[in-house]
N, C-alpha and C positions, 0 to 999 in steps of 0.2 A: 484682596485679590492680587496675586503676584504678576510680575511682567511675563513670567513663563506661561502662565495660564492663558494669557491673551496672545502672546507672540507665537507660542507653539502651534496651536491649531491654524493660525494664519499662515505660517510658513509651510505647514503640511498641505493646506489647500493650494497655496501658490505653487509648490513643488509638483503636486499632482496635476495641476492644470498645465504646467510647463511640460511635464512628461507626456500627457495626453496630446498636447499640441505640437509635438516634435515634427510631425510630417506636414503640418499646415503652415509652416513658416511663421510661427508666432515670434514676436520680439517684444522688448520691454514697452515700446510705444503702444502696441496693441493691448498689453495687459493694463496699462493706465487708461486706455480708451474704453475698455470694457468694464473695468473694476474700479473706476474712480469713486463711485459711491461707497463701496466697501472699504476703500483705502483712506478716504478723507472724511466723509460725513458720518459713517457708522462709528468710527472710534471716538469722534467728538460727542455723539449722543451717549455712547457707553461711558464716556468720561463723566458726564453730568450724573448718570446713574451711580457710578462709582463714588463720586463726591457725596451724593446723598446718603448712600448706604454705609460707606466706610469712614469718610472724613467727618461728616456732621452727625453721624449716628442717628439719623432720622429727625434732626431738628430743623432742617431747611427744606420742606417739601416743595418749595418753589423751584428748586433745581430740576424737579421731575418734568416740568412743563417743557422747557427746551429739550430736555433729554428724550422725552417721548416723541416730540415733533421731529427731532433729527433722526432718531432710529426709524420712525415710520417713513420719512422722506428717503432715507438711505435704502430701505427695502423696496420702496416703490421705484426708485431710480435704478436699482440693481436689476430688478425683474424686467423693467422696461428696456434696459440696455441689452440684457442677455437674450431676450425673446423679441426684440424690436417691436414692442407693443405699447408705444407711447400713447397711441390713440385709444387704448383701453385702460391704461394704468393712471392717466392723469387725475381721476377723481380721488386717488390716494393722497393727493396734496390737500384736498378738502378734509379728508379723514385725519390727517396728521395733527392739527390742533385739538381735535376731539380726543385723540389718544393721549396727548400731553395733559389735557384737562382731566381726563378720566384717571390718570395716574395721580394727579394732584388731589382729586376727589377721594380716592381710596386711601392715600397715605397722608393727606392733610386732615382738615377738621371735618370732612364729610358734609360740606355745605351743600344743602339740597338744591340751591339755586344754580349751582354749577351744572346740574343735570339738564337744564334747559338748552344751553348752547351745545353741550355734548350730544344730546339727542338730535337737535336740528342739524348739526354738521354731519353726524353719522347717517341720518336718513337721507340727506341730500347726496352725500357721497355714495351710499349704496344704490340709490336711485340712478345716479349717473353711471355707476358700474354696471348695473343691470341693463340699462338702455344701450350703452356702447358695447357691452359684451354680446348682446343679442345681435346688434348690427354687425359686429365683427364675425359672429358665427354665420351670418347669412351672406356676407361678402367674401370671406376667405374660403378658399376652395381646397378640396382634397380630391385628387383624380379629376380635376376640372369640374367638380360638382360642389355646390354649397355644403359646408360642413354640417349645417343644421339639418340637412336632409338625412345624413347618416346617423345623427343623434336621434332624430325622430323615428327612424326605422328601427334602431336598436331598442329604444324605449317601447315601441309597439310590440316588438318581438318578445320582450320581457313580460309584457302584460298578457300575452297570449299563452304563456307557459302556465299550465295549471299546477298548483301546489296543494298537497294534502298535508294537513297539520299533524296527522298521526304518523305517517311514514314519510320517508324521504323519496320514495318512488311515487311519481305522479300517475294518476289514473286518467285515461281518456274517456 
């Protein structure tokens, strides 16, 4: 993987963000404040993956554990920073070691005992994601009403639409 393949898309995204943020008074401090995870943590995680796939040619699968953890942490932090959703995204930190161990499982010796901590961490993380996402849907508002109310109304409306398998036109 060449430097151009990494630096090119990064510069394009940074330039597009600067172009779109012209009227909002963006400065370099705000870029670091919002994109610190993509600028510092994500490249380090990708570096571990690059070392495994390019430098060691698949002979050191232990590099994938910190690589998977750092990439997952970077994604969680970046999403939380952009959408100010730390209260919902924090279970991603529990998921991060599961991702690193899962990569190690697939590219290592496929030790079946690794599946125990992978499954425990994944289930706990998804459980917390579900609980805190439902709580965020009920407390966050849209037009001063809980967002969950609009979701339930939309789902109910979809269930009331009759669909015929033979034709695309529904019959009442």
